[in-house]
mmCIF file of the N, C-alpha and C atoms, coordinates in Angstrom:
data_MODEL
# 
_entry.id   MODEL 
# 
loop_
_atom_site.group_PDB 
_atom_site.id 
_atom_site.type_symbol 
_atom_site.label_atom_id 
_atom_site.label_alt_id 
_atom_site.label_comp_id 
_atom_site.label_asym_id 
_atom_site.label_entity_id 
_atom_site.label_seq_id 
_atom_site.pdbx_PDB_ins_code 
_atom_site.Cartn_x 
_atom_site.Cartn_y 
_atom_site.Cartn_z 
_atom_site.occupancy 
_atom_site.B_iso_or_equiv 
_atom_site.pdbx_formal_charge 
_atom_site.auth_seq_id 
_atom_site.auth_comp_id 
_atom_site.auth_asym_id 
_atom_site.auth_atom_id 
_atom_site.pdbx_PDB_model_num 
ATOM 1   N N  . MET A 1 1  ? 44.712 247.401 -57.604 1.00 0.00 ? 1  MET A N  1 
ATOM 2   C CA . MET A 1 1  ? 43.577 246.274 -58.439 1.00 0.00 ? 1  MET A CA 1 
ATOM 3   C C  . MET A 1 1  ? 43.717 246.563 -59.701 1.00 0.00 ? 1  MET A C  1 
ATOM 4   N N  . ILE A 1 2  ? 43.480 246.119 -60.755 1.00 0.00 ? 2  ILE A N  1 
ATOM 5   C CA . ILE A 1 2  ? 43.350 246.548 -62.334 1.00 0.00 ? 2  ILE A CA 1 
ATOM 6   C C  . ILE A 1 2  ? 42.307 245.620 -62.630 1.00 0.00 ? 2  ILE A C  1 
ATOM 7   N N  . PRO A 1 3  ? 40.799 246.518 -63.075 1.00 0.00 ? 3  PRO A N  1 
ATOM 8   C CA . PRO A 1 3  ? 39.539 245.671 -63.955 1.00 0.00 ? 3  PRO A CA 1 
ATOM 9   C C  . PRO A 1 3  ? 40.192 244.401 -64.488 1.00 0.00 ? 3  PRO A C  1 
ATOM 10  N N  . THR A 1 4  ? 39.583 243.857 -64.606 1.00 0.00 ? 4  THR A N  1 
ATOM 11  C CA . THR A 1 4  ? 39.862 242.585 -66.061 1.00 0.00 ? 4  THR A CA 1 
ATOM 12  C C  . THR A 1 4  ? 39.232 243.193 -67.229 1.00 0.00 ? 4  THR A C  1 
ATOM 13  N N  . GLY A 1 5  ? 39.026 244.261 -67.309 1.00 0.00 ? 5  GLY A N  1 
ATOM 14  C CA . GLY A 1 5  ? 38.595 244.561 -68.584 1.00 0.00 ? 5  GLY A CA 1 
ATOM 15  C C  . GLY A 1 5  ? 40.124 246.010 -68.771 1.00 0.00 ? 5  GLY A C  1 
ATOM 16  N N  . LEU A 1 6  ? 40.756 245.646 -68.618 1.00 0.00 ? 6  LEU A N  1 
ATOM 17  C CA . LEU A 1 6  ? 41.794 247.226 -68.476 1.00 0.00 ? 6  LEU A CA 1 
ATOM 18  C C  . LEU A 1 6  ? 43.416 246.051 -68.155 1.00 0.00 ? 6  LEU A C  1 
ATOM 19  N N  . LEU A 1 7  ? 43.531 244.780 -68.515 1.00 0.00 ? 7  LEU A N  1 
ATOM 20  C CA . LEU A 1 7  ? 44.291 244.235 -68.442 1.00 0.00 ? 7  LEU A CA 1 
ATOM 21  C C  . LEU A 1 7  ? 45.750 244.608 -69.117 1.00 0.00 ? 7  LEU A C  1 
ATOM 22  N N  . GLN A 1 8  ? 46.907 244.777 -69.596 1.00 0.00 ? 8  GLN A N  1 
ATOM 23  C CA . GLN A 1 8  ? 47.705 245.139 -69.949 1.00 0.00 ? 8  GLN A CA 1 
ATOM 24  C C  . GLN A 1 8  ? 48.993 244.366 -69.833 1.00 0.00 ? 8  GLN A C  1 
ATOM 25  N N  . PRO A 1 9  ? 49.702 244.518 -70.774 1.00 0.00 ? 9  PRO A N  1 
ATOM 26  C CA . PRO A 1 9  ? 51.052 243.542 -70.514 1.00 0.00 ? 9  PRO A CA 1 
ATOM 27  C C  . PRO A 1 9  ? 51.704 243.667 -69.700 1.00 0.00 ? 9  PRO A C  1 
ATOM 28  N N  . GLY A 1 10 ? 52.594 243.160 -69.032 1.00 0.00 ? 10 GLY A N  1 
ATOM 29  C CA . GLY A 1 10 ? 53.178 243.614 -67.736 1.00 0.00 ? 10 GLY A CA 1 
ATOM 30  C C  . GLY A 1 10 ? 52.367 244.232 -66.687 1.00 0.00 ? 10 GLY A C  1 
ATOM 31  N N  . LEU A 1 11 ? 51.300 244.218 -66.488 1.00 0.00 ? 11 LEU A N  1 
ATOM 32  C CA . LEU A 1 11 ? 50.995 244.602 -65.247 1.00 0.00 ? 11 LEU A CA 1 
ATOM 33  C C  . LEU A 1 11 ? 49.880 243.703 -64.729 1.00 0.00 ? 11 LEU A C  1 
ATOM 34  N N  . PHE A 1 12 ? 49.966 243.372 -63.391 1.00 0.00 ? 12 PHE A N  1 
ATOM 35  C CA . PHE A 1 12 ? 49.231 241.903 -63.133 1.00 0.00 ? 12 PHE A CA 1 
ATOM 36  C C  . PHE A 1 12 ? 48.119 242.417 -62.167 1.00 0.00 ? 12 PHE A C  1 
ATOM 37  N N  . ASN A 1 13 ? 46.822 242.017 -62.082 1.00 0.00 ? 13 ASN A N  1 
ATOM 38  C CA . ASN A 1 13 ? 46.195 242.165 -61.156 1.00 0.00 ? 13 ASN A CA 1 
ATOM 39  C C  . ASN A 1 13 ? 46.386 241.123 -59.879 1.00 0.00 ? 13 ASN A C  1 
ATOM 40  N N  . ARG A 1 14 ? 45.922 240.092 -59.852 1.00 0.00 ? 14 ARG A N  1 
ATOM 41  C CA . ARG A 1 14 ? 46.160 238.741 -58.840 1.00 0.00 ? 14 ARG A CA 1 
ATOM 42  C C  . ARG A 1 14 ? 47.455 238.103 -59.231 1.00 0.00 ? 14 ARG A C  1 
ATOM 43  N N  . PRO A 1 15 ? 48.646 238.320 -59.479 1.00 0.00 ? 15 PRO A N  1 
ATOM 44  C CA . PRO A 1 15 ? 49.784 237.116 -59.876 1.00 0.00 ? 15 PRO A CA 1 
ATOM 45  C C  . PRO A 1 15 ? 49.968 235.960 -58.611 1.00 0.00 ? 15 PRO A C  1 
ATOM 46  N N  . HIS A 1 16 ? 49.679 234.643 -59.109 1.00 0.00 ? 16 HIS A N  1 
ATOM 47  C CA . HIS A 1 16 ? 49.410 233.508 -57.987 1.00 0.00 ? 16 HIS A CA 1 
ATOM 48  C C  . HIS A 1 16 ? 50.375 232.774 -58.302 1.00 0.00 ? 16 HIS A C  1 
ATOM 49  N N  . GLY A 1 17 ? 51.037 232.587 -58.659 1.00 0.00 ? 17 GLY A N  1 
ATOM 50  C CA . GLY A 1 17 ? 52.080 231.269 -58.696 1.00 0.00 ? 17 GLY A CA 1 
ATOM 51  C C  . GLY A 1 17 ? 53.173 231.498 -60.457 1.00 0.00 ? 17 GLY A C  1 
ATOM 52  N N  . MET A 1 18 ? 54.347 231.165 -60.032 1.00 0.00 ? 18 MET A N  1 
ATOM 53  C CA . MET A 1 18 ? 55.557 231.443 -60.937 1.00 0.00 ? 18 MET A CA 1 
ATOM 54  C C  . MET A 1 18 ? 56.146 230.480 -61.528 1.00 0.00 ? 18 MET A C  1 
ATOM 55  N N  . ALA A 1 19 ? 56.794 230.186 -62.052 1.00 0.00 ? 19 ALA A N  1 
ATOM 56  C CA . ALA A 1 19 ? 57.653 228.805 -62.543 1.00 0.00 ? 19 ALA A CA 1 
ATOM 57  C C  . ALA A 1 19 ? 59.101 229.810 -63.269 1.00 0.00 ? 19 ALA A C  1 
ATOM 58  N N  . VAL A 1 20 ? 60.083 228.880 -63.453 1.00 0.00 ? 20 VAL A N  1 
ATOM 59  C CA . VAL A 1 20 ? 60.787 229.336 -64.710 1.00 0.00 ? 20 VAL A CA 1 
ATOM 60  C C  . VAL A 1 20 ? 61.363 228.096 -65.657 1.00 0.00 ? 20 VAL A C  1 
ATOM 61  N N  . ASP A 1 21 ? 62.131 227.971 -66.964 1.00 0.00 ? 21 ASP A N  1 
ATOM 62  C CA . ASP A 1 21 ? 61.880 227.279 -67.166 1.00 0.00 ? 21 ASP A CA 1 
ATOM 63  C C  . ASP A 1 21 ? 63.898 227.103 -67.575 1.00 0.00 ? 21 ASP A C  1 
ATOM 64  N N  . ARG A 1 22 ? 64.222 226.092 -67.903 1.00 0.00 ? 22 ARG A N  1 
ATOM 65  C CA . ARG A 1 22 ? 65.773 225.851 -68.041 1.00 0.00 ? 22 ARG A CA 1 
ATOM 66  C C  . ARG A 1 22 ? 66.656 227.066 -69.093 1.00 0.00 ? 22 ARG A C  1 
ATOM 67  N N  . GLN A 1 23 ? 65.672 228.390 -69.467 1.00 0.00 ? 23 GLN A N  1 
ATOM 68  C CA . GLN A 1 23 ? 66.478 229.597 -70.129 1.00 0.00 ? 23 GLN A CA 1 
ATOM 69  C C  . GLN A 1 23 ? 66.646 230.385 -69.370 1.00 0.00 ? 23 GLN A C  1 
ATOM 70  N N  . GLY A 1 24 ? 65.740 230.175 -68.486 1.00 0.00 ? 24 GLY A N  1 
ATOM 71  C CA . GLY A 1 24 ? 65.497 231.526 -67.210 1.00 0.00 ? 24 GLY A CA 1 
ATOM 72  C C  . GLY A 1 24 ? 64.260 232.045 -67.343 1.00 0.00 ? 24 GLY A C  1 
ATOM 73  N N  . ASN A 1 25 ? 63.324 231.978 -68.568 1.00 0.00 ? 25 ASN A N  1 
ATOM 74  C CA . ASN A 1 25 ? 62.398 232.379 -68.654 1.00 0.00 ? 25 ASN A CA 1 
ATOM 75  C C  . ASN A 1 25 ? 61.403 231.992 -67.606 1.00 0.00 ? 25 ASN A C  1 
ATOM 76  N N  . LEU A 1 26 ? 60.435 233.565 -67.268 1.00 0.00 ? 26 LEU A N  1 
ATOM 77  C CA . LEU A 1 26 ? 59.389 233.700 -66.055 1.00 0.00 ? 26 LEU A CA 1 
ATOM 78  C C  . LEU A 1 26 ? 57.789 233.462 -66.616 1.00 0.00 ? 26 LEU A C  1 
ATOM 79  N N  . PHE A 1 27 ? 57.362 232.321 -65.904 1.00 0.00 ? 27 PHE A N  1 
ATOM 80  C CA . PHE A 1 27 ? 56.386 232.368 -66.620 1.00 0.00 ? 27 PHE A CA 1 
ATOM 81  C C  . PHE A 1 27 ? 55.207 232.558 -65.116 1.00 0.00 ? 27 PHE A C  1 
ATOM 82  N N  . VAL A 1 28 ? 54.363 233.649 -65.005 1.00 0.00 ? 28 VAL A N  1 
ATOM 83  C CA . VAL A 1 28 ? 53.361 234.085 -64.064 1.00 0.00 ? 28 VAL A CA 1 
ATOM 84  C C  . VAL A 1 28 ? 51.932 233.540 -64.294 1.00 0.00 ? 28 VAL A C  1 
ATOM 85  N N  . ALA A 1 29 ? 51.331 232.761 -63.159 1.00 0.00 ? 29 ALA A N  1 
ATOM 86  C CA . ALA A 1 29 ? 50.006 232.744 -63.233 1.00 0.00 ? 29 ALA A CA 1 
ATOM 87  C C  . ALA A 1 29 ? 49.114 233.368 -62.903 1.00 0.00 ? 29 ALA A C  1 
ATOM 88  N N  . GLU A 1 30 ? 48.013 234.066 -63.138 1.00 0.00 ? 30 GLU A N  1 
ATOM 89  C CA . GLU A 1 30 ? 47.106 235.375 -62.794 1.00 0.00 ? 30 GLU A CA 1 
ATOM 90  C C  . GLU A 1 30 ? 45.575 234.496 -62.596 1.00 0.00 ? 30 GLU A C  1 
ATOM 91  N N  . TRP A 1 31 ? 45.462 235.092 -61.386 1.00 0.00 ? 31 TRP A N  1 
ATOM 92  C CA . TRP A 1 31 ? 43.944 234.225 -61.029 1.00 0.00 ? 31 TRP A CA 1 
ATOM 93  C C  . TRP A 1 31 ? 43.084 235.461 -61.229 1.00 0.00 ? 31 TRP A C  1 
ATOM 94  N N  . LEU A 1 32 ? 42.235 235.001 -62.172 1.00 0.00 ? 32 LEU A N  1 
ATOM 95  C CA . LEU A 1 32 ? 41.291 236.079 -62.486 1.00 0.00 ? 32 LEU A CA 1 
ATOM 96  C C  . LEU A 1 32 ? 40.196 235.447 -63.199 1.00 0.00 ? 32 LEU A C  1 
ATOM 97  N N  . ILE A 1 33 ? 38.846 235.760 -64.082 1.00 0.00 ? 33 ILE A N  1 
ATOM 98  C CA . ILE A 1 33 ? 38.047 235.045 -64.425 1.00 0.00 ? 33 ILE A CA 1 
ATOM 99  C C  . ILE A 1 33 ? 38.381 234.638 -65.791 1.00 0.00 ? 33 ILE A C  1 
ATOM 100 N N  . GLY A 1 34 ? 38.594 233.709 -65.954 1.00 0.00 ? 34 GLY A N  1 
ATOM 101 C CA . GLY A 1 34 ? 39.494 233.070 -67.082 1.00 0.00 ? 34 GLY A CA 1 
ATOM 102 C C  . GLY A 1 34 ? 40.711 232.615 -67.111 1.00 0.00 ? 34 GLY A C  1 
ATOM 103 N N  . GLY A 1 35 ? 41.508 233.620 -66.211 1.00 0.00 ? 35 GLY A N  1 
ATOM 104 C CA . GLY A 1 35 ? 42.828 233.585 -65.718 1.00 0.00 ? 35 GLY A CA 1 
ATOM 105 C C  . GLY A 1 35 ? 43.850 233.551 -66.844 1.00 0.00 ? 35 GLY A C  1 
ATOM 106 N N  . ARG A 1 36 ? 45.151 233.758 -66.755 1.00 0.00 ? 36 ARG A N  1 
ATOM 107 C CA . ARG A 1 36 ? 45.746 233.908 -67.575 1.00 0.00 ? 36 ARG A CA 1 
ATOM 108 C C  . ARG A 1 36 ? 47.642 233.446 -67.177 1.00 0.00 ? 36 ARG A C  1 
ATOM 109 N N  . PHE A 1 37 ? 48.166 232.957 -68.470 1.00 0.00 ? 37 PHE A N  1 
ATOM 110 C CA . PHE A 1 37 ? 49.370 232.629 -67.883 1.00 0.00 ? 37 PHE A CA 1 
ATOM 111 C C  . PHE A 1 37 ? 50.363 233.887 -68.966 1.00 0.00 ? 37 PHE A C  1 
ATOM 112 N N  . VAL A 1 38 ? 51.553 234.560 -68.213 1.00 0.00 ? 38 VAL A N  1 
ATOM 113 C CA . VAL A 1 38 ? 52.258 235.520 -68.769 1.00 0.00 ? 38 VAL A CA 1 
ATOM 114 C C  . VAL A 1 38 ? 53.898 235.296 -68.995 1.00 0.00 ? 38 VAL A C  1 
ATOM 115 N N  . LYS A 1 39 ? 54.208 234.916 -70.236 1.00 0.00 ? 39 LYS A N  1 
ATOM 116 C CA . LYS A 1 39 ? 55.868 234.699 -70.434 1.00 0.00 ? 39 LYS A CA 1 
ATOM 117 C C  . LYS A 1 39 ? 56.654 235.451 -70.663 1.00 0.00 ? 39 LYS A C  1 
ATOM 118 N N  . LEU A 1 40 ? 57.580 235.858 -69.285 1.00 0.00 ? 40 LEU A N  1 
ATOM 119 C CA . LEU A 1 40 ? 58.655 236.855 -69.665 1.00 0.00 ? 40 LEU A CA 1 
ATOM 120 C C  . LEU A 1 40 ? 60.029 236.134 -69.882 1.00 0.00 ? 40 LEU A C  1 
ATOM 121 N N  . GLU A 1 41 ? 60.223 236.807 -71.160 1.00 0.00 ? 41 GLU A N  1 
ATOM 122 C CA . GLU A 1 41 ? 61.725 236.116 -71.460 1.00 0.00 ? 41 GLU A CA 1 
ATOM 123 C C  . GLU A 1 41 ? 62.441 236.582 -71.025 1.00 0.00 ? 41 GLU A C  1 
ATOM 124 N N  . ASN A 1 42 ? 63.414 235.828 -71.045 1.00 0.00 ? 42 ASN A N  1 
ATOM 125 C CA . ASN A 1 42 ? 64.779 236.266 -70.002 1.00 0.00 ? 42 ASN A CA 1 
ATOM 126 C C  . ASN A 1 42 ? 65.707 236.502 -71.810 1.00 0.00 ? 42 ASN A C  1 
ATOM 127 N N  . LEU A 1 43 ? 66.184 237.931 -71.603 1.00 0.00 ? 43 LEU A N  1 
ATOM 128 C CA . LEU A 1 43 ? 66.868 238.681 -72.660 1.00 0.00 ? 43 LEU A CA 1 
ATOM 129 C C  . LEU A 1 43 ? 68.686 238.823 -72.236 1.00 0.00 ? 43 LEU A C  1 
ATOM 130 N N  . ARG A 1 44 ? 68.709 238.336 -71.515 1.00 0.00 ? 44 ARG A N  1 
ATOM 131 C CA . ARG A 1 44 ? 70.321 237.941 -70.402 1.00 0.00 ? 44 ARG A CA 1 
ATOM 132 C C  . ARG A 1 44 ? 70.953 237.444 -72.038 1.00 0.00 ? 44 ARG A C  1 
ATOM 133 N N  . PRO A 1 45 ? 72.092 237.395 -72.584 1.00 0.00 ? 45 PRO A N  1 
ATOM 134 C CA . PRO A 1 45 ? 73.044 236.208 -73.296 1.00 0.00 ? 45 PRO A CA 1 
ATOM 135 C C  . PRO A 1 45 ? 73.306 235.106 -72.663 1.00 0.00 ? 45 PRO A C  1 
ATOM 136 N N  . GLN A 1 46 ? 72.758 233.963 -72.874 1.00 0.00 ? 46 GLN A N  1 
ATOM 137 C CA . GLN A 1 46 ? 73.515 232.627 -72.302 1.00 0.00 ? 46 GLN A CA 1 
ATOM 138 C C  . GLN A 1 46 ? 75.096 232.292 -72.358 1.00 0.00 ? 46 GLN A C  1 
ATOM 139 N N  . GLY A 1 47 ? 75.506 232.498 -71.334 1.00 0.00 ? 47 GLY A N  1 
ATOM 140 C CA . GLY A 1 47 ? 76.780 231.907 -71.674 1.00 0.00 ? 47 GLY A CA 1 
ATOM 141 C C  . GLY A 1 47 ? 78.034 231.494 -70.654 1.00 0.00 ? 47 GLY A C  1 
# 
């Protein structure tokens, strides 16, 4: 576990849910005090 004050991009403490949009981007919901949503962008070329 990562203490709430030490949260960093790309590191998750308590990931709780995920969703993917039409462009292939991944969204992760994290269960914390205040919570957060992280968007991980799809860098793969579309085609």
